[in-house]
C-alpha positions in Angstrom: 110.6 43.8 125.2 109.9 45.7 128.4 110.1 43.6 131.6 107.6 43.8 134.5 109.4 46.4 136.5 109.9 48.7 133.6 106.2 48.5 132.8 105.3 49.3 136.4 107.8 52.2 136.4 106.1 53.7 133.4 102.6 53.2 134.8 103.6 55.0 138.0 105.4 57.8 136.3 103.8 60.9 134.9 100.3 60.4 133.7 100.1 60.0 130.0 98.2 62.5 127.9 95.0 60.5 127.7 91.4 61.7 127.1 89.2 60.6 129.9 85.4 60.5 130.1 84.8 62.8 133.1 81.3 61.3 133.8 82.7 57.7 133.8 85.7 58.7 135.9 83.5 60.5 138.4 81.5 57.4 138.9 84.7 55.3 139.2 86.0 57.7 141.8 82.8 57.5 143.8 83.0 53.7 143.6 86.6 53.6 144.7 86.1 56.1 147.6 83.1 54.0 148.7 85.1 50.8 148.5 88.0 52.1 150.6 85.7 53.8 153.2 83.8 50.5 153.7 87.2 48.9 154.5 88.6 51.6 156.7 85.4 53.1 158.1 87.3 56.3 158.6 87.4 59.4 156.4 91.0 60.3 157.2 92.3 56.7 156.4 90.3 56.8 153.1 91.9 60.1 152.3 95.4 58.6 153.0 94.8 55.6 150.8 93.8 57.8 147.8 95.9 60.9 148.4 92.8 63.1 148.7 92.0 65.8 151.2 89.6 64.5 153.9 87.0 67.2 153.1 86.9 66.0 149.5 86.5 62.4 150.6 83.6 63.5 152.9 82.0 65.3 150.0 82.4 62.3 147.7 80.8 60.0 150.3 77.9 62.4 150.6 77.5 62.5 146.8 77.6 58.6 146.8 74.9 58.7 149.5 77.2 56.6 151.8 77.3 59.3 154.5 74.3 61.4 155.5 74.3 64.4 157.9 71.4 66.4 159.4 73.2 69.5 158.2 73.0 68.3 154.6 69.2 67.8 154.8 68.8 71.1 156.5 70.9 73.0 153.9 69.2 71.3 151.0 65.8 72.1 152.5 66.7 75.8 152.9 68.0 76.0 149.3 64.8 74.4 148.0 62.9 77.2 149.7 64.9 79.7 147.9 67.0 80.9 150.8 70.2 82.8 150.0 73.6 81.8 151.1 73.7 84.5 153.8 70.3 83.4 155.1 71.5 79.7 155.2 74.6 80.8 157.1 72.5 82.8 159.6 70.0 79.9 160.1 72.6 77.1 160.4 75.4 79.0 162.0 77.8 77.5 159.5 80.5 79.2 157.4 80.3 79.1 153.6 83.1 76.5 153.5 81.3 74.3 156.0 78.1 74.5 154.1 79.8 73.5 150.9 81.5 70.5 152.7 78.0 69.2 153.7 76.7 69.3 150.2 77.1 66.6 147.4 78.8 67.5 144.2 76.3 69.2 141.9 78.3 68.7 138.7 81.1 66.7 137.3 84.6 68.2 137.2 85.6 68.8 133.6 89.0 70.5 134.3 91.3 68.1 132.5 94.2 68.5 135.0 92.0 67.4 137.9 90.3 64.7 135.9 93.7 63.3 135.0 94.9 63.4 138.6 91.8 61.6 139.8 92.3 58.9 137.2 95.9 58.5 138.4 94.7 58.2 142.0 92.2 55.4 141.1 94.8 53.6 139.0 97.4 53.7 141.8 94.9 52.4 144.3 93.8 49.5 142.1 97.4 48.6 141.3 98.5 48.7 144.9 95.5 46.6 146.0 96.3 44.0 143.3 100.0 43.8 144.4 99.1 43.3 148.0 96.5 40.6 147.1 99.1 38.8 144.9 101.7 38.9 147.7 99.1 37.4 150.1 98.4 34.6 147.7 102.1 33.9 146.9 104.5 35.4 149.4 107.7 35.6 147.3 110.4 38.1 147.2 109.4 39.0 143.6 105.8 39.8 144.7 107.2 41.7 147.7 109.3 43.8 145.4 106.2 44.5 143.3 104.6 46.0 146.3 107.7 48.1 147.0 107.5 49.5 143.5 103.8 50.2 143.7 103.8 52.0 147.0 106.3 54.7 146.1 105.1 58.1 147.4 102.5 56.4 149.7 102.5 57.9 153.2 103.5 55.4 155.9 103.9 55.9 159.6 106.4 54.4 162.0 105.4 53.1 165.4 106.5 56.4 166.9 104.1 58.3 164.6 106.7 59.6 162.2 105.2 59.9 158.6 107.4 59.0 155.7 107.4 58.1 152.1 110.0 56.5 149.9 111.1 56.5 146.2 113.2 54.4 144.0 115.8 55.5 141.5 116.1 54.2 137.9 119.4 52.7 136.9 121.1 52.9 133.6 119.4 49.7 132.5 116.0 51.3 132.9 115.1 49.3 135.9 114.7 50.4 139.5 117.7 50.1 141.7 117.3 48.0 144.9 117.5 50.8 147.4 114.6 52.8 148.9 115.2 56.5 149.5 113.2 57.4 152.6 111.8 60.9 152.8 111.1 62.1 156.3 110.1 65.4 157.8 113.4 65.8 159.6 115.8 64.4 157.0 116.2 61.7 154.5 118.0 58.4 154.5 118.2 55.2 152.4 116.9 51.7 153.1 118.5 48.7 151.4 116.4 46.0 149.7 118.6 43.5 151.5 117.2 44.7 154.9 113.7 44.2 153.6 114.4 40.7 152.4 116.0 39.7 155.7 113.0 40.9 157.7 110.6 39.2 155.2 112.4 35.9 155.5 112.3 36.0 159.3 108.6 36.8 159.3 107.8 33.9 157.0 109.6 31.6 159.4 107.3 32.7 162.1 103.8 32.9 160.5 101.7 32.8 163.6 103.7 35.5 165.5 102.1 38.9 166.4 105.0 41.3 166.1 104.5 43.9 168.9 107.4 46.1 167.9 110.0 46.4 165.0 112.9 44.8 167.0 110.7 41.7 167.5 111.5 40.8 163.9 115.2 41.3 164.4 118.0 43.8 164.9 118.0 44.8 161.2 119.1 48.1 159.8 116.1 50.3 159.1 113.7 47.8 160.7 111.4 50.7 162.0 110.6 51.5 158.3 110.5 47.8 157.2 108.0 47.1 160.0 105.6 49.7 158.6 106.0 48.4 155.1 105.4 44.7 156.0 102.3 45.6 158.0 100.8 47.7 155.2 101.6 44.9 152.7 99.7 42.4 154.9 102.8 40.4 155.7 102.8 40.8 159.5 100.2 41.0 162.3 100.6 43.6 165.0 98.6 44.5 168.2 95.6 46.7 167.7 97.1 49.7 169.5 100.2 49.5 167.3 98.1 49.2 164.2 96.4 52.6 165.1 99.9 54.2 165.2 100.9 52.7 161.9 97.7 54.1 160.4 98.7 57.5 161.7 95.7 57.8 164.1 
């Protein structure tokens, strides 16, 4: 029988060949983008959470009627009057690409590769959210490791603004090995699970502390990365100005 980690690994691997209902998935995508945006209140942060281009997030929010722009109403009014694209461009002073970005989706995407990718995005977001909520309810090493597994390929930022992702390797027993392989723009390095556990333990021992910098947790190997992980998982509180940097703003 498969254990929890193996099941998670399979879920986060290549998407299975599944037949999705494009209409239902489009509505679920709209609902998910709306949910994330209402939490972050920023298009770029919503895009980061769902691995979507910011312009696509903006268009989805317009489609869901969460965002409205004067340009959208103007363009739609001109189209209703039978104006051509060239005439709309001349009137608004916008490029074709900009005009398209201000308009809601007029039809559901039926291209199966994109439908499958959107389904995976929604699934990953839901699973990551559930993992973080479970860790908040019960802050154990097991639940922390679940978050580590779920957030593979997610883009984090260090306090200095360096974006990074990480991945886990699968051992001969079919389970993930306890080492995070950090992928940075400059180069790559590894981060041991033991470092994460040490930092986690120290944080739990100081529950009311606002950790202003990584070294405030301790002089731990790879703490600059662990700091970002623990913040995203909701384990530590940081100053507002630091939070903006961790978000990549």
